[in-house]
Phi, psi and omega in degrees: 000152182289134181215103183274102179276314177243135185295338177293346182267013176225122180268356176077024184286340179074013178300321180295320180296315182291330186272337186302119182288342181257000180053042182254016175242131177227156179268125182241135181280133179267185184288348176266355178095008178257152180263138179227151180289133176245128184259127173275095188295334181294327181262354181289135179258007177055045180281339177083001181297325181298322179286325182294332183260005182283121181284350175275316178292321185246071183281143175281167177283143175293154179209175177251151179292154178293317179200165184226151180222155162259136186207154174220155174281127179298338179279102185297327180297318178292319183297319180295328181273355181262166181293318181230260186263000176077022183284327180304316181299321180296318179294316181296318178297323178297315180297318179294321177298335178272009180084019185266184182236140181241127176254139178199179181265132182217160174285137172265185185293341178263011181059041166255154178266125179221155177278137177211185182221162175221153177244004181230151182299325181297337181278355183284339186298332181288342180272344183290146177086143180290146171239106186275058175212149177291129183278158175271119181285321180059230181264014187301318180298319179294318179295320177302313181299319179297316179296318181297316180293336177276358178089007180280146171284139182230129169253121176245125178243141180181188177291161178305319181290331176290321176296315179299318179297318179299314183294324176293320179300318183290332176064006177201161178274140176239127179293337182265010176257130176234132185236141178230124171241192183214160176291115190256125175287331184139160181254124177285163181288126172301326179294320178294321179298318178298321177299313179299313183295322179300317179288321184293327187255011183297337178273000184236047182294339180266012182241154174244150179283133177252330178197151175228129180230117178280336185233052178291130182264024181299333177251013179106163180292317184285336180242052187298160185237154169264121185233141176234125175264127181239154176225131179293132184299321184267305186277345184066016176297137180256137180227139175243122175261125185219134177221142179288169181300339178272343183258327184284118185296327179293315178294322178299315180294321178297311183290342176261008172067030184284332184217047172278159175299139182309322181294339181294339178274357176220046192309125180278357186235012176295166176059037173066027178285351179289337184069025174295150178292317180226139173244132181253154176201164167287134178269072177295140179079016182295131175267108188299153180236181177293332183278319182233117178268142174274092182262013180064028175249359175115129173231132180266142167264132184242125176249119180261124183248348180222161177297323179293324176298317179293322180297311182292322178304316181284333178294327184279348173057060173280171167279125186208165169214149179285137180227167178275141177304319182297331180289320177293319183295336184309317181236014180233062184298338181295346176302319186244342189239138177284154180290144175271163186218062182290340185244007184298313182299320179298316181302307185288336179280354179239032185290353177281347180275159173301144185304309183298324180296318179299315182298315179299319179295317182293319179296317179297318180295320180296315179297319180296319179295323176297318179296320179297316180296319180295317179297319179298317180297317181295325182273348181235013187298336178298333180289333181282337186254009177297135178068000000 
C-alpha cells in the first residue's frame, strides 16, 4: 500500500488514486496547499497497485532527446496568446483533425487549475498559456484509458511527472496515445496562489474574475506579465491588473523557488524520464537565424524523444530549424536539474505575514547573501589561488 513518509516522495500525479480498485485513496490538501494521497486502510485490500503505478517509486532511466528544434507557429495570433512559440496548438489541432481527443490544464469556474479534455479545435484556447499552479488530475487518467480502449487518438499534455504517472497508470503502451510535456521549473502551491489572490483582489470586492494569464506578452515574451481581467458586478466596468515577472510578487516567489512542491526539488521525471513523445520549452537565449527571427513574441525549444514525436512534429509544419541540444541547455538548466530551495522553509515559517512582505524580505535577504558571498570571495581570494 502507498505510504508517504516524506513529502518529497510524492509528486501529486494522482495515479495511485485513479488505479485503486476499491477507491480507498483520496487526495487531501496539506498545510502548504499541496494535495497528497490519503489511504483508507479499513477498505484497502493491499493489492499493491498503488505502488506499482507510482512514478516516484518506479522511475524510468534518464535519456537524451533524439533531436532538437527551434520552432514557431506561423499563425502570429496564436503565438502571441501562447506561452512561447505556439507549437502545442498546432499538435493539438492535428490530433483533433484525426478524430482525436486533447487533454490539458484549464481554469475551472472556481479559478482552480484542473485537467479536462476537448474534442473540437475551439476548445483548445483554454489550454493555451502556462498555469503556474499544480493542476487537479481528477478522473482524467481514467477518461484517457476509456478513449484509448475505444480506439480514439489521445493527446495528453501535462507536467513531466503527470505524463510519467499516466503511463504507469495505463500499465501498457498504446499506439493511439501521444504525450507532450514541458521543461518544468516546478509547481507552486495552489494554496499559496489563493493566498496571493485574496490579498491582491481585496480592493476589488465588487468585481469578478474574467481571465487570468501567467504569461501575458503585453510587455513582450522575455518580460512576460501576470494579468488578471476583472469585471464590475453592477456597472460591468472592465479592469486589467498587470505586472511583469519582476514586479508580480507571486511570480518572483515562484521563480525563486519559495513555494514549489517538495518533490520538485528531487524531480522524478527530469532528463526526459517521463517518456513523453515531445517536450516543449521556451528557447531562452535563442540566436536568431534567417528562418526564425527573435521578435520577442516567443520561440519554442522542441525536444523529440520518439519517432512518432518527430513524425507528428513535421506533419504540423511549423517554421523550424534543427539545433543542438547543448545550445538549448545553455540557458535552460531546468531540463536536467531540479530547483534548489534555500529559502523555502523561511517562507512557510512566516506565513502569518502579508504575502508581499514575505517576498520582499526574502528577495532582500537573497541579495544580501549574494553580496556577503562576493565580499567573502574578494577578501579571501588569495586562499583560492594558493599553489
